Steps between C-alpha positions, in 0.01 A plus 500: 500500500551358145802270493711396207564118487848353484619377170375150440618207297187543289615840384795349312283240354231742383765710323598216280434524131228245496304385812250267338501291188131576454455795267211728593408841360737786575345783697467802281665832562345658806426871488546695832356853483618791698481882500805710383806536722474879506142490627519187729863418583422251772256313286729498206782364710314227676359376163862471366607307810201268479559440122859416579396222742232367276753464226711284725196263511516463122236758396550740225377830649438813311463816715260732329491864600170698472381829626214483753223595260606230249544253779139549624369427152734202442445338840160609647296515188660217307489233754579206260811650331780537763719261699625670813535858611626713784199655678408668820210561730508845651417558861153652478351582840200271457750210465562517871230232515643201320179414316574703187833325456421144598159492331507726200854426392456122497127394496408325184204715437727804453717333229320607188488879551595569865810503719583135430666575173739210531208245480564315823228237574502288819160398648662435844635853504167648379330327790750644752462857387123471472494381861717786636247743360216373710698427817438789739722385795830670430720232639317218311518713182872558556566119500310461170689793333830346620398161363431668169845649502654162571309346202626774269852438628459133397344575160728799408240657265737794489877536599470734795810714555479787744297751699676823428597746768355797320710811536360845430624853578360846536630860539475608859546862410174483306285260708463476875650157588262458780208491255644225274337169582677172504218261432532136626630273212470795247759756596477883463359492151140483590165687498531612861833674429347668198220633708681602814833634369538858615701743294767701686529779249402636159507155323154342555496240221592134564727420203587133475618248245425164343719280283199350336256681274138541602301263286144587617300711749197275529325417829385164358845379381788394722762598246826532699661648804558848370147521370365409840684792669267722293173307537545489879505880515235581232241241621363435851413169659268413773795390715871572483796306648657720770864559566483200751383266216142469626186611326326811624186698376561739223209584274304300749422705806450176680435132459325228706493120456139396549587129489771278342374584149342844525685829534339851502708791387401865549618731229657844593267802444598767244738298284533640136640366180766713339247618239274643766244231519414355848632150597190288584446162652378396159847586373661283765281199413561548124879505567487152653253378237733624213788322662291180485349550158756299306630825343766538773642147526791592717264639762246224471653279778471790756117517461426127441366447849239781472148364452300812531535871566218711643469866580318683777575870518877534531533132611617232260464145609704221347365146528756235438468151374720366787723647771785695365798557728688744274190695385599824673844500351468304180163651394403814672859633500556385137205606288530854353189709527401608151217740382209309356409791272829451310559123529158358459484572122859384460423165664184459294697572174781262603249222552440514121867491397776256505711720727414585866515798729874453562567638146298824561692817580317810608628831347474645840483244777230592750518377860412646841845463657735747673673578167339596162632403169660804326712372202682200353782551257577158356851371595573819690289583803154481673377801702245479781360801686385500856130475556450767756136399564602146605469411875869392487632767270870478446742754639679512164358695201589256231632146453717482195642163375791523271581194276881445534600157344869537604555442869830706507312794347228468768758531788662794319164670488457451872833649564436804273150562633315414173313248715458518878390131571680207352210260478655241274862380489544149372879540493752449782339618829842561657538796249183657637614456858851645422333792321298575817803475718687751285215750477348629824183594306428137400354224711484132386260247654511117440205263576448132428230477249177308484570456131744260340714433205487161318534317174165383362466170325239455218320176597316496162836433325696174567724428664384755757186305558718238676536575874826302510650719223389817685641376829833427336527836340406677817747294705779583266564848645586593854282790598781643705689556174206697357458717815869577515580556137185646354352674803831591671365342827181723500263219491411169683507153331157378404331167442151625585268757355417624854768738612672477839371857539166327572646307786161363615431327165849424366615143502863528585556122456462541124837685488676329788431152341611582144827355373663629188789413271564395144575136594164478681327638199672253270407208728136618501495501118657156474250359755222635283637333185672795337827430328788705367621411144794683344464771771123557435215411731241248359152409602429179676445201277168516327456874545516701169580869444184656371626859460740615249796728580 
């Protein structure tokens, strides 16, 4: 539980006009970025609440609203130019192993181009997450992962907020409820549902929604949650995460660990690319080599332990540089299989350019997955068609994603039948539950997510490079306020990147031990040398403001 502190005598002292006779530089106006209220009401509301508390600390906070596409460019691709932003990590199935989160999101090697876009750098943390990768005993590895969570709780590289209780709904007059899959830590919006859902009548298309636009359909670019729904259907992987959260063979007919650093995978016979070419073991090897070529920097960490790939008939053998505990989940279940005859010349060209393969967009994306790409109308919809030749061919005929930025409009479309699967509702979940209670043809399902919502701090820009400053900002807000006000109770408070949905790995002490309150935050700032002068927060003595407003 996160407990607010009682009002302290220090609170009154800190609110005085001048706390210190020493004049240090005033902290510039801080920009806090969020998506629009109509598209992301919970995010918009929690940023307003957080900005309000930070202002009580003496900060001048400007809340800047951006649509998702602009936000990606401003934050992800311009890593030196922002202060702090609302952000989220979605609950991808392969994140059921904590490695992708604890390693890729915070390891210093992924700061320049990879997941560590905040620029966090702690050698002690790097050592921990490297150690968990090579520790094969699950119980020993769990203790290392929990220690990594504790260190993050101390450093507060980000301000963790909540693990949402994702709420989706579907039309039970269109789809057999028994065939909709509630995947562990993911919910009913998942690949297994899209493969197994059985139509009950003449409507045979899965029609769903997203509040965010599709930014790319690129198997070498992890470009956002909505985009990943598409790539998971168009592209196969050697393994997939099952409904139980565990990896299982997919394009691999089978696998066998030869020793701690050698795994042999047997590819399924008869697989075909969507352009009619056969899927070969050479394609598989190329897919992993392309991910590690430097031209797909976000995928690089997932193949970094591979020393060599050899082929013998339909067998592909991966030789690793060291034991890799998460290899089945974080590598074999992560890397999209791509056709060498299409992507080899692309990679070769990109090696001569300043850009990389993340910037490349096929006119017609070609995979081997259970759905084929049909069309993409920018800002409107993406249409996929069932691949009847696939060994796991869908029961639906088409998968149609409609872009609906307004959450109220999306719910209205579900009620009217314009969509039959509400796959994205960032608004008040109680509204979805109420709609399902009122309409016998609708069913709502809520699931605690692997993913999480947070506020990211840019460590490249003072004062966010100061752990004491980050700790104070994080401590200023009671997470129960965020859960109740922004998420309407459909979330659990968070102080760890590992969700309680992953009970084996989650360090519950990170949340239980966290105190919060404005007086506590004020005391933290004073202890670190920050002062308030004329109502504005100033740096500690000797620290200068290096960035203009």
